[in-house]
Structure formats: structure tokens, C-alpha cells
Backbone as CSV, one residue per row, in Angstrom:
resi,resn,N_x,N_y,N_z,CA_x,CA_y,CA_z,C_x,C_y,C_z
1,MET,0.851,-1.192,0.000,0.000,0.000,0.000,0.886,1.242,0.000
2,ALA,0.594,2.180,-0.894,1.380,3.405,-1.003,1.210,4.257,0.252
3,PHE,2.282,4.974,0.611,2.234,5.829,1.796,1.258,6.982,1.574
4,SER,0.451,7.267,2.596,-0.471,8.393,2.526,-0.408,9.168,3.829
5,ALA,0.025,10.424,3.742,0.138,11.259,4.936,-1.231,11.612,5.500
6,LYS,-2.285,11.439,4.697,-3.635,11.814,5.139,-4.462,10.615,5.580
7,LEU,-3.794,9.466,5.743,-4.513,8.226,6.029,-5.423,8.327,7.249
8,LEU,-4.969,9.013,8.300,-5.739,9.084,9.543,-6.521,10.383,9.683
9,ASP,-6.427,11.273,8.701,-7.134,12.557,8.785,-8.638,12.345,8.942
10,GLY,-9.230,12.998,9.899,-10.673,12.963,10.094,-11.175,11.773,10.888
11,MET,-10.332,10.781,11.104,-10.772,9.550,11.754,-11.231,9.792,13.191
12,VAL,-10.427,10.539,13.949,-10.754,10.780,15.355,-12.040,11.602,15.466
13,ILE,-12.174,12.599,14.621,-13.376,13.438,14.667,-14.606,12.629,14.276
14,PHE,-14.476,11.771,13.267,-15.588,10.922,12.855,-16.063,10.038,14.007
15,VAL,-15.130,9.396,14.698,-15.481,8.528,15.816,-16.107,9.343,16.943
16,GLU,-15.585,10.539,17.180,-16.142,11.386,18.243,-17.574,11.806,17.920
17,VAL,-17.841,12.105,16.662,-19.206,12.484,16.256,-20.177,11.344,16.541
18,ILE,-19.799,10.128,16.170,-20.684,8.974,16.370,-20.884,8.702,17.859
19,ASN,-19.804,8.743,18.618,-19.910,8.476,20.051,-20.683,9.575,20.779
20,ALA,-20.531,10.825,20.331,-21.236,11.941,20.964,-22.701,11.991,20.536
21,GLY,-22.998,11.484,19.348,-24.390,11.456,18.873,-24.806,12.685,18.098
22,SER,-23.949,13.692,17.989,-24.288,14.892,17.224,-23.040,15.687,16.905
23,PHE,-23.141,16.528,15.887,-22.022,17.398,15.523,-21.788,18.440,16.618
24,THR,-22.869,18.939,17.170,-22.755,19.986,18.196,-22.043,19.461,19.433
25,LYS,-22.434,18.283,19.888,-21.806,17.708,21.072,-20.346,17.364,20.803
26,ALA,-20.055,16.844,19.606,-18.672,16.529,19.241,-17.818,17.797,19.206
27,ALA,-18.421,18.902,18.746,-17.704,20.180,18.718,-17.374,20.639,20.134
28,GLU,-18.317,20.487,21.043,-18.084,20.868,22.435,-16.972,20.016,23.060
29,ASN,-17.011,18.727,22.812,-16.030,17.817,23.401,-14.615,18.054,22.876
30,SER,-14.529,18.436,21.604,-13.218,18.585,20.976,-12.688,20.014,20.992
31,GLY,-13.525,20.954,21.361,-13.093,22.344,21.393,-13.106,23.018,20.045
32,HIS,-13.808,22.430,19.073,-13.930,23.021,17.749,-15.352,23.546,17.546
33,SER,-15.551,24.225,16.430,-16.893,24.713,16.085,-17.647,23.629,15.312
34,PRO,-18.990,23.635,15.347,-19.762,22.655,14.575,-19.432,22.704,13.083
35,SER,-19.170,23.914,12.565,-18.854,24.021,11.134,-17.529,23.332,10.810
36,TYR,-16.560,23.420,11.718,-15.279,22.734,11.507,-15.490,21.229,11.482
37,ILE,-16.285,20.725,12.434,-16.566,19.292,12.499,-17.222,18.828,11.209
38,SER,-18.186,19.590,10.736,-18.903,19.232,9.509,-17.965,19.191,8.303
39,LYS,-17.075,20.185,8.214,-16.123,20.232,7.097,-15.185,19.034,7.122
40,GLU,-14.722,18.631,8.313,-13.812,17.505,8.424,-14.490,16.201,7.997
41,ILE,-15.761,16.034,8.367,-16.499,14.834,7.967,-16.694,14.821,6.455
42,ASN,-17.015,15.988,5.887,-17.197,16.076,4.432,-15.891,15.731,3.701
43,LYS,-14.770,16.243,4.211,-13.473,15.955,3.587,-13.132,14.472,3.691
44,LEU,-13.482,13.859,4.817,-13.218,12.439,5.004,-14.029,11.611,4.010
45,GLU,-15.320,11.923,3.882,-16.177,11.175,2.957,-15.730,11.386,1.508
46,GLU,-15.275,12.580,1.204,-14.814,12.860,-0.159,-13.540,12.070,-0.464
47,ARG,-12.637,11.994,0.527,-11.404,11.247,0.328,-11.671,9.757,0.179
48,LEU,-12.611,9.223,0.987,-12.939,7.806,0.922,-13.828,7.476,-0.272
49,GLY,-14.523,8.489,-0.771,-15.414,8.267,-1.905,-16.673,7.512,-1.531
50,ILE,-17.148,7.702,-0.304,-18.339,6.992,0.154,-19.019,7.787,1.258
51,ARG,-20.335,7.633,1.369,-21.081,8.308,2.425,-21.018,7.455,3.690
52,LEU,-20.625,8.077,4.785,-20.461,7.355,6.042,-21.693,7.452,6.936
53,MET,-22.453,8.555,6.822,-23.602,8.740,7.721,-24.692,9.560,7.054
54,HIS,-25.901,9.317,7.544,-27.039,10.144,7.192,-27.225,11.143,8.319
55,ARG,-27.417,12.393,7.968,-27.605,13.384,9.024,-28.749,14.331,8.682
56,THR,-29.494,14.628,9.701,-30.552,15.625,9.628,-30.261,16.658,10.704
57,THR,-31.114,17.646,10.835,-30.906,18.681,11.853,-31.038,18.103,13.253
58,ARG,-31.692,16.929,13.377,-31.945,16.375,14.711,-31.149,15.106,15.016
59,SER,-30.712,14.392,14.011,-30.069,13.109,14.301,-29.056,12.734,13.220
60,ILE,-28.196,11.756,13.566,-27.268,11.171,12.612,-27.374,9.654,12.724
61,SER,-27.139,8.989,11.601,-27.133,7.527,11.609,-26.107,7.046,10.600
62,LEU,-25.479,5.931,10.907,-24.430,5.395,10.049,-25.003,4.640,8.865
63,THR,-24.347,4.752,7.734,-24.638,3.898,6.597,-24.006,2.535,6.880
64,PRO,-24.350,1.492,6.161,-23.702,0.191,6.374,-22.192,0.278,6.238
65,GLU,-21.719,1.030,5.239,-20.275,1.202,5.073,-19.693,2.016,6.233
66,GLY,-20.458,3.004,6.694,-20.027,3.821,7.822,-19.903,3.015,9.098
67,GLU,-20.820,2.042,9.268,-20.786,1.193,10.467,-19.502,0.358,10.494
68,ILE,-19.134,-0.217,9.341,-17.899,-1.008,9.257,-16.681,-0.125,9.521
69,TYR,-16.662,1.051,8.884,-15.539,1.970,9.039,-15.423,2.450,10.488
70,PHE,-16.584,2.731,11.119,-16.585,3.199,12.504,-15.976,2.145,13.441
71,GLN,-16.379,0.889,13.287,-15.863,-0.166,14.168,-14.349,-0.305,14.031
72,GLN,-13.861,-0.222,12.795,-12.419,-0.349,12.572,-11.660,0.865,13.101
73,CYS,-12.243,2.051,12.891,-11.604,3.271,13.398,-11.573,3.286,14.919
74,GLN,-12.650,2.838,15.523,-12.713,2.796,16.986,-11.615,1.892,17.533
75,GLN,-11.364,0.755,16.879,-10.321,-0.161,17.317,-8.935,0.464,17.176
76,ILE,-8.735,1.182,16.065,-7.449,1.843,15.844,-7.194,2.893,16.931
77,ILE,-8.216,3.669,17.254,-8.072,4.704,18.283,-7.853,4.084,19.652
78,ASP,-8.572,3.005,19.958,-8.374,2.317,21.241,-6.942,1.796,21.356
79,ASP,-6.426,1.225,20.255,-5.049,0.709,20.265,-4.044,1.844,20.447
80,ALA,-4.299,2.970,19.792,-3.393,4.118,19.906,-3.396,4.672,21.325
81,GLU,-4.573,4.738,21.931,-4.671,5.233,23.305,-3.964,4.279,24.272
82,GLU,-4.092,2.991,24.023,-3.434,2.001,24.877,-1.915,2.098,24.743
83,ALA,-1.445,2.298,23.495,-0.005,2.437,23.267,0.530,3.686,23.964
84,GLU,-0.199,4.780,23.886,0.233,6.024,24.524,0.240,5.882,26.042
85,ALA,-0.785,5.232,26.574,-0.843,5.022,28.026,0.311,4.143,28.493
86,SER,0.655,3.144,27.677,1.747,2.251,28.027,3.075,2.997,28.052
87,ILE,3.277,3.878,27.061,4.506,4.659,27.006,4.587,5.610,28.192
88,LYS,3.495,6.268,28.509,3.492,7.201,29.639,3.756,6.467,30.943
89,LYS,3.209,5.254,31.047,3.421,4.462,32.251,4.890,4.082,32.389
90,SER,5.542,3.801,31.233,6.956,3.425,31.283,7.834,4.587,31.711
91,GLN,7.313,5.812,31.574,8.050,6.982,32.023,7.981,7.138,33.532
92,VAL,7.022,6.476,34.150,6.808,6.597,35.596,7.286,5.351,36.322
93,GLU,6.970,4.193,35.779,7.286,2.924,36.435,8.388,2.193,35.672
94,PRO,9.506,1.853,36.326,10.579,1.111,35.643,10.054,-0.206,35.077
95,LYS,10.166,-0.361,33.771,9.564,-1.524,33.128,10.223,-1.750,31.780
96,GLY,10.359,-3.021,31.364,10.871,-3.347,30.037,12.328,-3.775,30.070
97,ARG,12.886,-3.973,28.876,14.259,-4.474,28.754,15.248,-3.324,28.821
98,LEU,16.234,-3.445,29.704,17.281,-2.447,29.896,18.585,-3.006,29.347
99,LYS,19.133,-2.342,28.332,20.334,-2.829,27.657,21.548,-2.006,28.095
100,ILE,22.533,-2.696,28.683,23.699,-2.034,29.257,24.973,-2.673,28.709
101,SER,25.980,-1.843,28.449,27.316,-2.336,28.095,28.289,-1.876,29.170
102,CYS,29.213,-2.770,29.542,30.133,-2.458,30.632,31.453,-3.195,30.414
103,PRO,32.594,-2.563,30.707,33.870,-3.286,30.635,33.857,-4.512,31.536
104,ILE,34.524,-5.561,31.099,34.442,-6.853,31.797,34.896,-6.749,33.251
105,SER,36.085,-6.225,33.469,36.631,-6.190,34.836,35.760,-5.361,35.763
106,PHE,35.340,-4.188,35.300,34.508,-3.335,36.150,33.143,-3.974,36.375
107,GLY,32.635,-4.636,35.344,31.346,-5.308,35.490,31.394,-6.407,36.533
108,LEU,32.465,-7.196,36.505,32.586,-8.302,37.459,32.866,-7.809,38.873
109,SER,33.690,-6.764,38.985,34.103,-6.310,40.314,33.118,-5.348,40.963
110,HIS,32.392,-4.551,40.153,31.545,-3.515,40.730,30.053,-3.664,40.407
111,ILE,29.736,-4.003,39.150,28.324,-4.095,38.763,27.704,-5.400,39.240
112,ARG,28.421,-6.505,39.095,27.873,-7.801,39.502,27.391,-7.819,40.956
113,PRO,28.140,-7.264,41.923,27.687,-7.333,43.315,26.391,-6.581,43.612
114,ILE,26.020,-5.622,42.752,24.817,-4.838,43.042,23.625,-5.233,42.171
115,LEU,23.834,-6.166,41.220,22.759,-6.502,40.285,21.562,-7.142,40.978
116,ALA,21.807,-8.038,41.918,20.696,-8.727,42.573,19.781,-7.730,43.264
117,LYS,20.372,-6.744,43.915,19.573,-5.724,44.601,18.775,-4.892,43.607
118,PHE,19.401,-4.530,42.482,18.688,-3.739,41.467,17.495,-4.511,40.914
119,LEU,17.706,-5.787,40.583,16.621,-6.602,40.027,15.505,-6.809,41.052
120,GLN,15.874,-6.930,42.299,14.870,-7.107,43.343,14.033,-5.842,43.515
121,GLU,14.671,-4.693,43.409,13.962,-3.424,43.564,13.171,-3.044,42.313
122,ASN,13.482,-3.667,41.168,12.821,-3.335,39.906,12.332,-4.625,39.238
123,PRO,11.289,-5.234,39.777,10.854,-6.558,39.316,10.339,-6.589,37.883
124,GLN,9.975,-5.435,37.311,9.443,-5.422,35.946,10.498,-5.035,34.904
125,VAL,11.744,-4.928,35.344,12.834,-4.610,34.424,13.577,-5.889,34.052
126,ASP,13.733,-6.135,32.754,14.533,-7.255,32.248,15.886,-6.701,31.799
127,LEU,16.943,-7.364,32.187,18.282,-6.829,31.973,19.016,-7.565,30.857
128,GLU,19.589,-6.806,29.947,20.498,-7.342,28.920,21.856,-6.679,29.140
129,LEU,22.782,-7.407,29.749,24.070,-6.848,30.143,25.187,-7.438,29.292
130,ASP,25.851,-6.576,28.534,26.952,-6.988,27.669,28.268,-6.610,28.337
131,LEU,28.980,-7.605,28.850,30.295,-7.365,29.426,31.332,-7.491,28.314
132,SER,31.888,-6.369,27.925,32.831,-6.354,26.811,33.704,-5.120,26.915
133,ASP,34.963,-5.254,26.520,35.870,-4.111,26.541,35.876,-3.352,25.214
134,ARG,35.091,-3.817,24.258,35.018,-3.084,22.982,34.217,-1.802,23.174
135,LYS,34.511,-0.804,22.379,33.809,0.467,22.461,32.556,0.408,21.594
136,VAL,31.412,0.390,22.229,30.160,0.265,21.490,29.622,1.647,21.128
137,ASP,28.729,1.670,20.150,28.024,2.895,19.767,26.705,2.925,20.527
138,VAL,26.565,3.855,21.440,25.398,3.895,22.332,24.100,3.900,21.539
139,VAL,24.016,4.776,20.550,22.767,4.942,19.792,22.609,3.848,18.739
140,ALA,23.618,3.676,17.883,23.516,2.720,16.779,23.340,1.288,17.266
141,ASP,23.989,0.948,18.394,23.886,-0.409,18.929,22.719,-0.574,19.889
142,GLY,21.979,0.490,20.115,20.744,0.394,20.890,20.924,0.208,22.387
143,TYR,21.978,0.790,22.966,22.191,0.655,24.407,21.484,1.775,25.160
144,ASP,20.916,1.426,26.306,20.298,2.437,27.176,21.363,3.153,27.995
145,VAL,22.306,2.390,28.534,23.394,2.940,29.349,24.683,2.199,29.008
146,VAL,25.774,2.953,28.885,27.083,2.359,28.659,28.012,2.836,29.769
147,VAL,28.726,1.898,30.381,29.716,2.229,31.398,31.069,2.333,30.703
148,ARG,31.745,3.474,30.861,33.033,3.675,30.204,34.080,4.145,31.209
149,ALA,35.267,3.553,31.098,36.405,3.970,31.909,37.396,4.675,30.993
150,SER,37.766,5.892,31.361,38.612,6.668,30.462,39.290,7.800,31.227
151,ALA,40.499,8.167,30.765,41.157,9.340,31.327,40.411,10.598,30.919
152,GLN,39.819,10.573,29.710,39.054,11.709,29.227,38.101,11.232,28.139
153,LEU,36.812,11.512,28.308,35.837,11.125,27.303,35.962,12.022,26.080
154,GLU,35.699,11.442,24.916,35.706,12.236,23.691,34.509,13.172,23.682
155,ASP,34.680,14.321,23.018,33.554,15.246,22.862,32.422,14.524,22.151
156,SER,31.217,14.697,22.662,30.121,13.920,22.113,28.802,14.605,22.440
157,SER,27.786,14.263,21.661,26.438,14.748,21.947,25.779,13.903,23.029
158,LEU,26.464,12.830,23.439,25.920,11.965,24.480,26.069,12.615,25.850
159,ILE,25.272,12.139,26.801,25.337,12.627,28.172,26.222,11.684,28.977
160,SER,27.112,12.230,29.785,27.955,11.397,30.643,27.837,11.873,32.085
161,ARG,27.881,10.913,32.989,27.791,11.224,34.417,28.908,10.485,35.141
162,LEU,29.717,11.222,35.878,30.844,10.625,36.587,30.338,9.670,37.656
163,LEU,30.754,8.413,37.555,30.333,7.396,38.516,31.406,7.144,39.572
164,LEU,32.666,7.083,39.154,33.731,6.679,40.075,35.044,7.310,39.646
165,ARG,35.763,7.864,40.594,37.096,8.398,40.314,38.143,7.332,40.638
166,SER,39.111,7.170,39.744,40.184,6.219,40.000,41.439,6.708,39.282
167,TYR,42.452,5.886,39.262,43.704,6.271,38.610,44.456,5.020,38.181
168,GLY,45.356,5.190,37.229,46.151,4.083,36.733,47.398,3.880,37.569
169,VAL,47.782,2.628,37.740,48.988,2.301,38.505,49.840,1.315,37.718
170,THR,51.138,1.433,37.889,52.086,0.484,37.301,52.500,-0.473,38.416
171,VAL,52.265,-1.772,38.205,52.447,-2.722,39.306,53.173,-3.982,38.839
172,ALA,53.738,-4.650,39.815,54.358,-5.964,39.609,54.308,-6.713,40.933
173,SER,54.502,-8.012,40.876,54.477,-8.822,42.104,55.830,-8.741,42.812
174,PRO,55.853,-8.963,44.129,57.132,-9.000,44.847,58.078,-10.051,44.270
175,GLU,57.543,-11.192,43.812,58.365,-12.254,43.250,59.086,-11.784,41.990
176,TYR,58.357,-11.075,41.117,58.988,-10.580,39.891,60.089,-9.580,40.229
177,LEU,59.799,-8.648,41.144,60.767,-7.610,41.486,61.998,-8.203,42.165
178,ALA,61.800,-9.241,42.962,62.938,-9.887,43.619,63.848,-10.555,42.598
179,LEU,63.267,-11.058,41.524,64.034,-11.780,40.505,64.667,-10.847,39.480
180,HIS,63.940,-9.775,39.105,64.391,-8.917,38.010,64.807,-7.522,38.456
181,GLY,64.622,-7.211,39.723,64.958,-5.880,40.209,63.780,-4.930,40.113
182,THR,63.799,-3.891,40.957,62.704,-2.914,40.991,63.090,-1.669,40.212
183,PRO,62.399,-1.355,39.138,62.703,-0.126,38.396,62.356,1.105,39.234
184,THR,63.224,2.085,39.225,62.984,3.307,39.992,62.544,4.465,39.103
185,HIS,62.622,4.272,37.791,62.217,5.313,36.843,61.532,4.645,35.651
186,PRO,60.454,5.272,35.102,59.733,4.657,33.982,60.616,4.274,32.802
187,GLU,61.684,5.018,32.563,62.546,4.708,31.417,63.224,3.351,31.553
188,GLU,63.293,2.828,32.772,63.901,1.508,32.991,62.972,0.376,32.565
189,LEU,61.716,0.683,32.222,60.760,-0.357,31.825,61.201,-1.078,30.550
190,SER,62.014,-0.420,29.746,62.484,-1.061,28.509,63.350,-2.288,28.793
191,GLN,63.805,-2.413,30.025,64.645,-3.552,30.403,63.840,-4.656,31.092
192,HIS,62.516,-4.523,31.117,61.678,-5.460,31.864,60.622,-6.114,30.964
193,GLN,60.038,-7.186,31.484,58.907,-7.856,30.835,57.654,-7.011,31.081
194,VAL,57.032,-6.571,30.011,55.877,-5.673,30.134,54.705,-6.258,29.365
195,PHE,53.515,-6.193,29.979,52.278,-6.642,29.333,51.376,-5.432,29.124
196,THR,50.860,-5.272,27.915,50.104,-4.067,27.573,48.677,-4.403,27.133
197,TYR,47.843,-3.360,27.143,46.413,-3.486,26.835,46.166,-3.042,25.396
198,SER,45.714,-3.952,24.557,45.682,-3.710,23.113,44.620,-2.720,22.667
199,TYR,43.603,-2.453,23.498,42.555,-1.529,23.075,42.978,-0.062,23.173
200,LEU,44.125,0.211,23.770,44.626,1.581,23.806,45.194,1.954,22.429
201,LYS,45.071,3.226,22.068,45.529,3.667,20.746,47.026,3.428,20.575
202,THR,47.813,3.711,21.608,49.255,3.453,21.568,49.586,2.573,22.774
203,SER,49.290,1.293,22.642,49.422,0.385,23.780,50.863,0.222,24.240
204,ASN,51.823,0.425,23.331,53.234,0.207,23.693,53.945,1.497,24.092
205,ILE,53.171,2.558,24.325,53.756,3.810,24.817,53.015,4.210,26.096
206,TRP,53.739,4.242,27.194,53.155,4.653,28.480,53.625,6.060,28.809
207,GLN,52.699,6.855,29.286,52.987,8.258,29.595,53.008,8.462,31.108
208,TYR,53.997,9.185,31.568,54.117,9.517,32.985,54.339,11.024,33.120
209,LYS,54.025,11.539,34.299,54.184,12.972,34.542,54.876,13.178,35.888
210,HIS,55.989,13.921,35.855,56.705,14.267,37.079,55.820,15.138,37.973
211,ALA,56.225,15.266,39.220,55.511,16.143,40.150,55.531,17.586,39.660
212,ASN,56.584,17.959,38.883,56.672,19.329,38.361,55.894,19.513,37.060
213,GLY,55.222,18.450,36.588,54.402,18.547,35.386,55.091,18.079,34.118
214,GLU,56.384,17.802,34.176,57.100,17.338,32.989,56.623,15.939,32.592
215,GLU,56.343,15.756,31.295,55.820,14.478,30.802,56.942,13.613,30.229
216,ILE,56.800,12.311,30.434,57.735,11.330,29.886,56.937,10.298,29.097
217,HIS,57.363,10.006,27.882,56.739,8.988,27.057,57.725,7.836,26.899
218,VAL,57.332,6.687,27.410,58.220,5.527,27.406,57.732,4.521,26.372
219,LYS,58.597,4.225,25.389,58.259,3.218,24.379,58.691,1.845,24.888
220,LEU,57.791,0.888,24.848,58.013,-0.418,25.466,58.171,-1.519,24.429
221,LYS,58.863,-2.571,24.812,58.872,-3.818,24.060,57.940,-4.769,24.810
222,ASN,56.687,-4.772,24.380,55.700,-5.540,25.151,55.826,-7.037,24.869
223,ARG,55.975,-7.806,25.921,56.068,-9.266,25.790,54.709,-9.847,25.426
224,VAL,53.648,-9.279,26.010,52.276,-9.705,25.717,51.431,-8.462,25.495
225,ASN,50.642,-8.470,24.433,49.693,-7.397,24.153,48.307,-8.043,24.057
226,THR,47.410,-7.708,24.967,46.128,-8.407,25.044,44.977,-7.440,25.293
227,ASN,43.785,-7.879,24.895,42.596,-7.064,25.173,41.915,-7.490,26.467
228,SER,42.575,-8.315,27.265,41.989,-8.818,28.501,42.709,-8.260,29.726
229,PRO,42.102,-7.316,30.445,42.709,-6.818,31.688,42.871,-7.923,32.727
230,GLU,41.927,-8.879,32.714,41.997,-9.978,33.683,43.264,-10.807,33.469
231,LEU,43.592,-11.078,32.207,44.802,-11.845,31.898,46.047,-11.088,32.340
232,MET,46.070,-9.779,32.111,47.215,-8.974,32.523,47.434,-9.062,34.033
233,VAL,46.348,-8.937,34.794,46.457,-9.001,36.252,46.948,-10.378,36.688
234,GLU,46.410,-11.434,36.083,46.820,-12.795,36.447,48.298,-13.027,36.138
235,LEU,48.769,-12.525,35.009,50.185,-12.681,34.667,51.081,-11.927,35.649
236,ALA,50.622,-10.724,36.035,51.393,-9.956,37.013,51.435,-10.677,38.353
237,LEU,50.294,-11.225,38.790,50.242,-11.957,40.057,51.123,-13.207,40.021
238,ALA,51.262,-13.779,38.820,52.094,-14.986,38.669,53.582,-14.668,38.581
239,GLY,53.918,-13.368,38.694,55.328,-12.988,38.687,55.968,-12.950,37.324
240,GLN,55.112,-12.773,36.273,55.647,-12.844,34.907,56.053,-11.493,34.334
241,GLY,55.593,-10.392,34.933,55.951,-9.103,34.364,55.252,-7.937,35.022
242,ILE,55.389,-6.766,34.363,54.854,-5.503,34.871,53.662,-5.086,34.018
243,ILE,52.623,-4.586,34.658,51.445,-4.112,33.936,51.077,-2.706,34.398
244,ARG,50.267,-2.043,33.594,49.683,-0.768,33.995,48.179,-0.902,33.841
245,ALA,47.443,-0.623,34.928,46.002,-0.869,34.913,45.298,0.103,35.854
246,PRO,43.995,0.330,35.627,43.226,1.130,36.588,43.205,0.426,37.939
247,LYS,43.263,1.186,39.010,43.291,0.596,40.340,42.046,-0.237,40.614
248,PHE,40.894,0.166,40.028,39.669,-0.592,40.308,39.707,-1.997,39.692
249,ASN,40.653,-2.251,38.794,40.801,-3.600,38.231,41.616,-4.526,39.127
250,LEU,42.228,-3.971,40.164,43.164,-4.751,40.976,42.563,-5.244,42.286
251,GLY,41.323,-4.888,42.556,40.722,-5.304,43.818,41.529,-4.773,44.989
252,ASN,41.867,-5.642,45.946,42.660,-5.230,47.108,44.093,-5.737,47.040
253,LYS,44.543,-6.014,45.803,45.868,-6.630,45.635,47.003,-5.707,46.093
254,LEU,46.821,-4.395,46.036,47.850,-3.477,46.529,47.865,-3.472,48.054
255,GLU,46.656,-3.497,48.635,46.568,-3.477,50.096,47.150,-4.755,50.715
256,THR,46.960,-5.880,50.047,47.464,-7.150,50.597,48.942,-7.366,50.296
257,GLY,49.500,-6.539,49.413,50.912,-6.693,49.079,51.164,-7.691,47.973
258,GLU,50.103,-8.246,47.378,50.276,-9.189,46.267,50.849,-8.484,45.041
259,LEU,50.579,-7.197,44.920,51.144,-6.377,43.856,51.739,-5.127,44.485
260,ILE,52.831,-4.643,43.887,53.536,-3.474,44.401,53.381,-2.314,43.417
261,ASN,53.024,-1.154,43.941,52.861,0.039,43.123,54.230,0.661,42.841
262,LEU,54.561,0.810,41.568,55.838,1.406,41.159,55.649,2.884,40.800
263,PHE,56.695,3.644,40.917,56.720,5.050,40.482,55.679,5.905,41.205
264,SER,55.509,5.694,42.490,54.511,6.460,43.244,54.894,7.926,43.397
265,ASP,56.165,8.275,43.079,56.574,9.675,43.153,56.166,10.464,41.904
266,PHE,55.595,9.771,40.906,55.051,10.446,39.727,53.558,10.711,39.936
267,GLN,53.043,11.716,39.211,51.624,12.040,39.345,50.768,10.859,38.881
268,PRO,49.720,10.522,39.640,48.851,9.427,39.208,48.091,9.792,37.934
269,GLN,47.906,8.808,37.075,47.145,9.004,35.835,45.664,8.803,36.131
270,GLU,44.893,9.848,35.985,43.463,9.779,36.300,42.720,8.902,35.300
271,ILE,41.972,7.933,35.798,41.096,7.095,34.968,39.752,7.018,35.685
272,ASN,38.766,7.690,35.139,37.455,7.743,35.770,36.465,6.825,35.066
273,VAL,35.394,6.496,35.779,34.334,5.655,35.224,33.083,6.502,35.079
274,TYR,32.473,6.436,33.893,31.309,7.264,33.586,30.124,6.388,33.173
275,LEU,28.931,6.893,33.441,27.708,6.355,32.857,27.380,7.230,31.647
276,VAL,27.265,6.620,30.489,27.020,7.356,29.251,25.677,6.919,28.681
277,TYR,24.854,7.906,28.294,23.540,7.602,27.742,23.135,8.685,26.757
278,ALA,22.056,8.444,26.031,21.745,9.264,24.863,21.248,10.660,25.210
279,SER,20.341,10.766,26.186,19.721,12.071,26.418,19.111,12.148,27.803
280,ARG,19.066,13.362,28.347,18.370,13.591,29.612,16.865,13.740,29.397
281,LYS,16.470,14.154,28.183,15.058,14.422,27.913,14.283,13.125,27.677
282,HIS,13.085,13.070,28.212,12.174,11.937,27.991,12.846,10.608,28.328
283,MET,13.614,10.588,29.401,14.315,9.370,29.790,13.334,8.357,30.361
284,ALA,13.394,7.126,29.869,12.524,6.070,30.378,12.832,5.816,31.844
285,ALA,11.804,5.422,32.590,11.964,5.199,34.022,12.993,4.112,34.308
286,LYS,13.072,3.087,33.459,14.034,1.996,33.679,15.463,2.521,33.609
287,VAL,15.721,3.478,32.692,17.053,4.049,32.549,17.377,4.942,33.741
288,ARG,16.428,5.817,34.077,16.643,6.707,35.222,16.846,5.911,36.499
289,SER,16.092,4.823,36.643,16.185,4.001,37.841,17.575,3.385,37.971
290,PHE,18.124,2.857,36.857,19.452,2.243,36.926,20.528,3.274,37.212
291,ILE,20.454,4.428,36.558,21.465,5.468,36.770,21.458,5.928,38.225
292,ASP,20.282,6.203,38.756,20.186,6.643,40.153,20.674,5.548,41.101
293,PHE,20.323,4.290,40.790,20.741,3.176,41.636,22.256,3.024,41.633
294,ALA,22.865,3.057,40.441,24.323,2.909,40.337,25.049,4.056,41.038
295,MET,24.537,5.270,40.875,25.155,6.408,41.542,25.073,6.263,43.053
296,ASN,23.947,5.780,43.546,23.752,5.626,44.981,24.650,4.518,45.551
297,GLU,24.802,3.422,44.789,25.581,2.287,45.273,27.086,2.450,45.070
298,LEU,27.486,3.102,43.975,28.897,3.147,43.607,29.482,4.547,43.531
299,GLY,28.632,5.534,43.313,29.127,6.890,43.058,29.786,7.507,44.291
């Protein structure tokens, strides 16, 4: 069927006239004049090429064709009203499928522990959680909320909300340092086994900043280059080399002494975690509920 921009023109007024029982009453209900109502009905009948009703100064009655058209139009309007009510309800009550993307390590260490509580508090929300370190397109990939860890977010039309402040650390196990020596300056990393994160634009170049603000760029010979932060941490714990990772990926390994923080006299590299979403306007209740919940639990 060819597209017609006028397909629904006059339909609502026609149904209102029949339900009201007169043009005058329909005009009162709709806030229009009786002459406007009459013109709209005439235009509708002319477009359809058929008479829908018989009308006199005192009464109106449907033609057989008008009766069929009225029943179908009434169903269309009822469905439209139900759809609108459902959408408005979703703006108030958290409901429906919530699609979230989150980095694997942060998802396992921070999001996983709070999911049961969120689902319990929002029984009508179904969750689709993608744990992945790939950079997804919030809009094109259809995500409601994306969790991103970054030193600085790219300029974007998307909305971002700071969830957690953290920083990057260069670490190794006591066993590795005992065997290979402890580097006292980033430039000494070229003499060590280094594991790097492949999703970074320049994974084999680490940047450091002196307390006086002077920057150092260290080019590395990476023994392992991987897209798995979990693998990097496990290799470091096994005494195989040195890694650089956000502190939130390390759990309590620094506090327990399982990993040693190197170069603490240099300025820490800020790596923050953000909630990223499409818009503040007309936000569905399920999205607002998750953002508020995450901020309350983790922010």
C-alpha cells in the first residue's frame, strides 16, 4: 500500500461524532466549532469516496459502510490510546528491557555485586548486560546505558555522568621484582617484561608525569599485548611481568601486598568511570532508575 500522509485525517473526529451522537456535542467535546466538524467529515467522505452517515438537523445515523468503518476506526483509536498510556506508564514505572554495556573487569568487580539488589527493587525490568571491553556505539547499537572507563571522554552529543574516580597504577608482584629488580624510573621499563592493553591507541607507549608537570613517554617492548585486563592481572600476580592498569581492576591486591605500586613519586594518571547515555530528555523510568541506583551504590 502506497504511503499516505492523510490516512488518519478525520478519523478521530468521525469517531467522536458517532460516540457523541451529534455534531454539536462533538464540537463541544473537541473544542472546535460545529462548522469545523462538519467540514472535516465532508473531507473524510470525499477522500474515501463513500457516504459514512445520514444526518438531519436532529439526528445522525451510520450507513452500512459507515458502520464497518466506525468499528475499525474505533479499534485503531483504542489501540493508539493504549499504546500512549503504556509509554506514559513506562516513564513513571521502571519496566521493560534495559540494555547495558560495561567493561568486563569493572562489570565483574563492581556491577555484579549490586545486580541482585537492582533486580529485586525493579521486578518489571529485564536486563540485557553486555560485558565487553570493545567500544560500542550507544545509539547505533541500541544501548540504554554504557559504562566507560577513560582518562578523558571524547567530545560527544551523548550525556555522561561521573560514577567513580580512580587512577592508573604500574604494578608488579614481589616475586617478579625480587628476581628482576625494581625499576625506579619509567625509562627503565624497557629492560623489563611488560604486558600491555591492546585496546589503547598506543598500547606500547606509556605516559608519565613528574611532580613538576614534565611528561615522559616511554616506548616499550611488550612481551604480551592483550585485550583482557583480567589476563594482565593474572600474569602480574604470577610474577611474569609488569602491567599498567586502573586501580579498580586490581581489587585489594595493593593493600594485601600481592602487587607493588611502582613510580609512586610520579603524578597518578586519572582514569574515571562514567555512565554514558543518549539524552536527559524523555528518559525512560528503567534508565533513570538504573542510573540513580548505580550512583547511589557506587558513586
